[in-house]
VEXVOKE-813492 format. One record per residue (C-alpha): residue number from 1; residue in one letter; x, y, z. Coordinates in Angstrom, 3 decimals. Each point is the difference from the previous one (the first is absolute). Layout:
(pt NUM,'A',(X,Y,Z)) ...
***
This chain:
(pt 1,'X',(-61.895,56.759,-25.866)) (pt 2,'X',(-2.539,2.461,1.411)) (pt 3,'X',(-2.935,-1.916,-1.545)) (pt 4,'X',(1.343,-3.326,1.244)) (pt 5,'X',(0.527,1.292,3.523)) (pt 6,'X',(-3.437,1.625,0.061)) (pt 7,'X',(-1.735,-3.123,-1.288)) (pt 8,'X',(1.762,-2.230,2.531)) (pt 9,'X',(-0.708,2.290,2.969)) (pt 10,'X',(-3.616,0.678,-0.955)) (pt 11,'X',(-0.858,-3.650,-0.603)) (pt 12,'X',(1.567,-0.862,3.354)) (pt 13,'X',(-2.383,2.511,1.623)) (pt 14,'X',(-2.916,-1.590,-1.889)) (pt 15,'X',(0.950,-3.485,1.286)) (pt 16,'X',(0.540,1.089,3.611)) (pt 17,'X',(-2.710,2.602,0.578)) (pt 18,'X',(-2.521,0.412,-2.839)) (pt 19,'X',(-0.856,-3.477,-1.289)) (pt 20,'X',(-1.695,-1.140,3.203)) (pt 21,'X',(-2.340,3.022,0.004)) (pt 22,'X',(-1.840,-1.356,-3.087)) (pt 23,'X',(-1.941,-3.214,-0.662)) (pt 24,'X',(2.110,-2.690,-1.773)) (pt 25,'X',(-2.139,0.194,-3.173)) (pt 26,'X',(1.212,3.573,-0.557)) (pt 27,'X',(3.475,-1.392,-0.814)) (pt 28,'X',(1.507,3.251,1.247)) (pt 29,'X',(3.617,-1.110,-0.231)) (pt 30,'X',(-0.427,-1.339,-3.543)) (pt 31,'X',(-1.574,3.263,-1.115)) (pt 32,'X',(2.846,2.093,1.402)) (pt 33,'X',(2.682,-2.370,-1.295)) (pt 34,'X',(-1.431,-0.124,-3.541)) (pt 35,'X',(-0.360,3.777,-0.217)) (pt 36,'X',(3.548,0.601,1.248)) (pt 37,'X',(1.373,-2.704,-2.297)) (pt 38,'X',(-1.829,1.318,-3.073)) (pt 39,'X',(1.277,3.515,0.586)) (pt 40,'X',(3.545,-1.187,0.703)) (pt 41,'X',(-0.052,-2.228,-3.106)) (pt 42,'X',(-1.305,2.839,-2.191)) (pt 43,'X',(2.832,2.272,1.163)) (pt 44,'X',(2.585,-2.751,-0.521)) (pt 45,'X',(-1.352,-0.595,-3.544)) (pt 46,'X',(0.092,3.728,-0.729)) (pt 47,'X',(3.652,0.119,1.115)) (pt 48,'X',(0.904,-3.157,-1.903)) (pt 49,'X',(-1.353,1.466,-3.249)) (pt 50,'X',(1.931,3.269,0.355)) (pt 51,'X',(3.679,0.624,-0.763)) (pt 52,'X',(1.995,-1.599,2.813)) (pt 53,'X',(3.668,0.146,0.905)) (pt 54,'X',(1.757,-3.322,0.621)) (pt 55,'X',(-0.105,0.446,3.792)) (pt 56,'X',(-3.763,0.676,-0.184)) (pt 57,'X',(-0.591,-3.191,-1.999)) (pt 58,'X',(1.983,-1.958,2.596)) (pt 59,'X',(-1.996,1.533,2.846)) (pt 60,'X',(-3.344,-0.635,-1.699)) (pt 61,'X',(0.909,-3.641,-0.689)) (pt 62,'X',(1.116,-0.344,3.634)) (pt 63,'X',(-3.451,1.218,1.090)) (pt 64,'X',(-1.795,-2.381,-2.361)) (pt 65,'X',(2.027,-3.116,0.879)) (pt 66,'X',(1.097,0.578,3.591)) (pt 67,'X',(-1.065,3.013,2.040)) (pt 68,'X',(-3.724,-0.155,-0.773)) (pt 69,'X',(-0.634,-3.781,0.043)) (pt 70,'X',(2.496,-0.856,2.751)) (pt 71,'X',(0.728,2.943,2.309)) (pt 72,'X',(-3.506,1.488,-0.090)) (pt 73,'X',(-2.433,-2.794,-0.689)) (pt 74,'X',(1.807,-2.525,2.182)) (pt 75,'X',(0.050,2.441,2.933)) (pt 76,'X',(-0.978,-1.804,3.194)) (pt 77,'X',(-3.011,2.239,0.694)) (pt 78,'X',(-1.340,-0.158,-3.572)) (pt 79,'X',(0.963,-3.352,-1.540)) (pt 80,'X',(-2.986,-2.009,1.174)) (pt 81,'X',(-2.576,2.562,-1.164)) (pt 82,'X',(1.762,0.772,-3.289)) (pt 83,'X',(0.163,-3.705,-0.832)) (pt 84,'X',(-3.809,0.010,-0.195)) (pt 85,'X',(-0.143,2.972,-2.374)) (pt 86,'X',(2.323,-1.265,-2.821)) (pt 87,'X',(1.103,3.398,-1.252)) (pt 88,'X',(2.304,-1.126,-2.794)) (pt 89,'X',(3.120,1.740,-1.290)) (pt 90,'X',(0.730,3.726,-0.058)) (pt 91,'X',(0.533,-0.089,-3.787)) (pt 92,'X',(-1.354,-2.065,-2.928)) (pt 93,'X',(2.322,-2.837,-1.012)) (pt 94,'X',(0.709,1.428,-3.472)) (pt 95,'X',(1.144,3.295,1.517)) (pt 96,'X',(2.179,-1.839,2.539)) (pt 97,'X',(1.682,-1.927,-2.851)) (pt 98,'X',(0.601,3.251,-1.872)) (pt 99,'X',(1.627,1.601,3.057)) (pt 100,'X',(2.098,-3.105,0.665)) (pt 101,'X',(1.303,0.046,-3.580)) (pt 102,'X',(0.915,3.695,0.296)) (pt 103,'X',(1.789,-0.670,3.262)) (pt 104,'X',(1.883,-3.037,-1.321)) (pt 105,'X',(1.048,1.756,-3.235)) (pt 106,'X',(1.241,3.029,1.922)) (pt 107,'X',(1.829,-1.988,2.686)) (pt 108,'X',(1.669,-2.224,-2.592)) (pt 109,'X',(1.133,3.026,-2.046)) (pt 110,'X',(1.285,1.829,3.100)) (pt 111,'X',(2.072,-2.962,1.206)) (pt 112,'X',(1.304,-0.729,-3.500)) (pt 113,'X',(1.124,3.626,-0.292)) (pt 114,'X',(1.691,-0.166,3.425)) (pt 115,'X',(1.905,-3.154,-0.959)) (pt 116,'X',(1.187,1.519,-3.270)) (pt 117,'X',(1.179,3.173,1.751)) (pt 118,'X',(1.777,-2.107,2.610)) (pt 119,'X',(1.862,-1.962,-2.675)) (pt 120,'X',(0.949,3.187,-1.867)) (pt 121,'X',(1.397,1.424,3.233)) (pt 122,'X',(1.947,-3.205,0.653)) (pt 123,'X',(1.493,-0.005,-3.507)) (pt 124,'X',(1.027,3.616,0.549)) (pt 125,'X',(1.784,-1.029,3.213)) (pt 126,'X',(2.060,-2.558,-1.905)) (pt 127,'X',(1.328,2.848,-2.128)) (pt 128,'X',(1.139,2.030,3.026)) (pt 129,'X',(3.478,-0.436,1.434)) (pt 130,'X',(-1.321,-1.244,3.341)) (pt 131,'X',(0.185,-3.231,1.930)) (pt 132,'X',(-3.393,-1.734,0.479)) (pt 133,'X',(-1.665,0.172,3.406)) (pt 134,'X',(0.522,-2.723,2.555)) (pt 135,'X',(-2.825,-1.695,1.830)) (pt 136,'X',(0.981,-2.152,2.993)) (pt 137,'X',(3.579,0.089,-1.219)) (pt 138,'X',(-0.812,-1.147,-3.548)) (pt 139,'X',(-0.152,1.990,-3.221)) (pt 140,'X',(-3.625,0.434,-0.912)) (pt 141,'X',(-2.330,2.459,-1.680)) (pt 142,'X',(-2.478,1.077,2.641)) (pt 143,'X',(-1.876,1.940,-2.670)) (pt 144,'X',(-0.588,-3.026,-2.224)) (pt 145,'X',(-0.122,-2.874,2.448)) (pt 146,'X',(-2.200,1.671,2.581)) (pt 147,'X',(-1.981,2.690,-1.860)) (pt 148,'X',(-1.244,-2.293,-2.767)) (pt 149,'X',(-1.097,-2.761,2.361)) (pt 150,'X',(-1.669,2.467,2.382)) (pt 151,'X',(-1.833,1.733,-2.872)) (pt 152,'X',(-1.514,-3.262,-1.177)) (pt 153,'X',(-0.760,-1.295,3.492)) (pt 154,'X',(-1.649,3.310,1.030)) (pt 155,'X',(-2.102,0.035,-3.164)) (pt 156,'X',(-1.166,-3.562,0.632)) (pt 157,'X',(-0.854,0.776,3.615)) (pt 158,'X',(-1.988,3.143,-0.863)) (pt 159,'X',(-2.014,-1.928,-2.576)) (pt 160,'X',(-0.586,-2.941,2.331)) (pt 161,'X',(-1.287,2.435,2.644)) (pt 162,'X',(-2.802,0.915,-2.430)) (pt 163,'X',(-0.971,-3.618,-0.700)) (pt 164,'X',(1.588,-3.402,-0.572)) (pt 165,'X',(-1.059,-0.001,-3.670)) (pt 166,'X',(1.498,3.444,-0.682)) (pt 167,'X',(3.180,-1.050,1.808)) (pt 168,'X',(0.323,-3.156,-2.121)) (pt 169,'X',(-0.560,1.897,-3.255)) (pt 170,'X',(2.641,2.613,0.834)) (pt 171,'X',(2.444,-2.705,1.125)) (pt 172,'X',(-0.435,-1.698,-3.375)) (pt 173,'X',(0.602,3.270,-1.838)) (pt 174,'X',(3.013,0.926,2.119)) (pt 175,'X',(1.614,-3.392,-0.471)) (pt 176,'X',(0.023,0.766,-3.732)) (pt 177,'X',(1.427,3.461,0.658)) (pt 178,'X',(2.702,-1.501,2.220)) (pt 179,'X',(0.990,-2.445,-2.730)) (pt 180,'X',(0.238,2.858,-2.528)) (pt 181,'X',(2.033,2.056,2.485)) (pt 182,'X',(2.413,-2.871,0.709)) (pt 183,'X',(0.546,-0.525,-3.722)) (pt 184,'X',(0.808,3.711,-0.446)) (pt 185,'X',(2.276,-0.167,3.042)) (pt 186,'X',(1.802,-3.064,-1.341)) (pt 187,'X',(0.467,1.605,-3.445)) (pt 188,'X',(1.376,3.200,1.549)) (pt 189,'X',(2.347,-1.954,2.269)) (pt 190,'X',(1.286,-2.144,-2.869)) (pt 191,'X',(0.691,3.207,-1.908)) (pt 192,'X',(1.936,1.433,2.959)) (pt 193,'X',(1.999,-3.225,0.405)) (pt 194,'X',(1.035,0.253,-3.641)) (pt 195,'X',(0.688,3.736,-0.215)) (pt 196,'X',(0.982,0.969,3.550)) (pt 197,'X',(3.138,-2.074,0.513)) (pt 198,'X',(2.152,3.125,0.439)) (pt 199,'X',(-2.248,1.381,2.754)) (pt 200,'X',(1.931,0.672,3.255)) (pt 201,'X',(-2.514,-2.075,1.981)) (pt 202,'X',(-0.837,-2.563,-2.650)) (pt 203,'X',(0.374,-3.019,2.299)) (pt 204,'X',(-1.936,1.449,3.002)) (pt 205,'X',(-2.858,0.956,-2.355)) (pt 206,'X',(-0.100,-3.556,-1.353)) (pt 207,'X',(-0.054,-1.389,3.555)) (pt 208,'X',(-2.777,2.425,1.039)) (pt 209,'X',(-2.189,-1.091,-2.886)) (pt 210,'X',(0.662,-3.702,0.593)) (pt 211,'X',(-1.053,0.554,3.618)) (pt 212,'X',(-3.192,1.700,-1.227)) (pt 213,'X',(-0.960,-3.182,-1.849)) (pt 214,'X',(-0.366,-1.879,3.286)) (pt 215,'X',(-2.501,2.599,1.264)) (pt 216,'X',(-2.021,-0.145,-3.189)) (pt 217,'X',(-0.220,-3.788,0.195)) 
***
C-alpha cells in the first residue's frame, strides 16, 4: 500500500511539474515510471514467492488484477502518460496462475468445511428437544437456509472481485460442493424422517426442512 501510494503520488508530481522541465527526447516520465514499476514488481515477486497467508494471497491478487492496473494506472492524472509506457503486469503470468490456484484451493476447502460444520450443527439440533425457529411466521432453519447460501454467495463475490476468470472458476467448484452438501443434507434428513418419528417436534422439523428446500432452489 505504501509503495503504491508513493508511486502514484510521485508520478503525479512528475507529470505536473517535472516533465516539462526536460526536452521530450529525455522521456522523463517513462524513465520514472519504468523504474518505479520495476522496483514495485520485484517486491511483489519477492512476496509472491514467500510463504503467504490466505489473506495475503487475496490482497496480492487484488493488486495484480485490480488495484494496480485499474485504480493506479487508470488514474485521471496518469492514464494518458502510462498508456504510452506499456508497463505490463506486476507479476509473471506463471506466478499469477500459481497464486490463483492456491487461493481457489484454500477458498474451496474453507467453504466446504463451513458447510459440513453447518450441517453437523443442524443434525445436532434435530436431536434436541426444541421447536425449530420461525422465520416470517414459518418454520425454517436460519442456519441452513441462510448461512449456506450466504457462504457460497460471499465466496463467489470475493473471487469475482479479483477477476472474472477467478470468479467463474470458484463458482464452478462451489456448485460441485453445493451438490455434495445437498446430497449429504438429503441423506441426513431421510435418516431423521425414518428414525425420529417419536421426536416431540417431529412434524415442525419436517416442515422447517421442506421450507429450506425452496430457498436452496
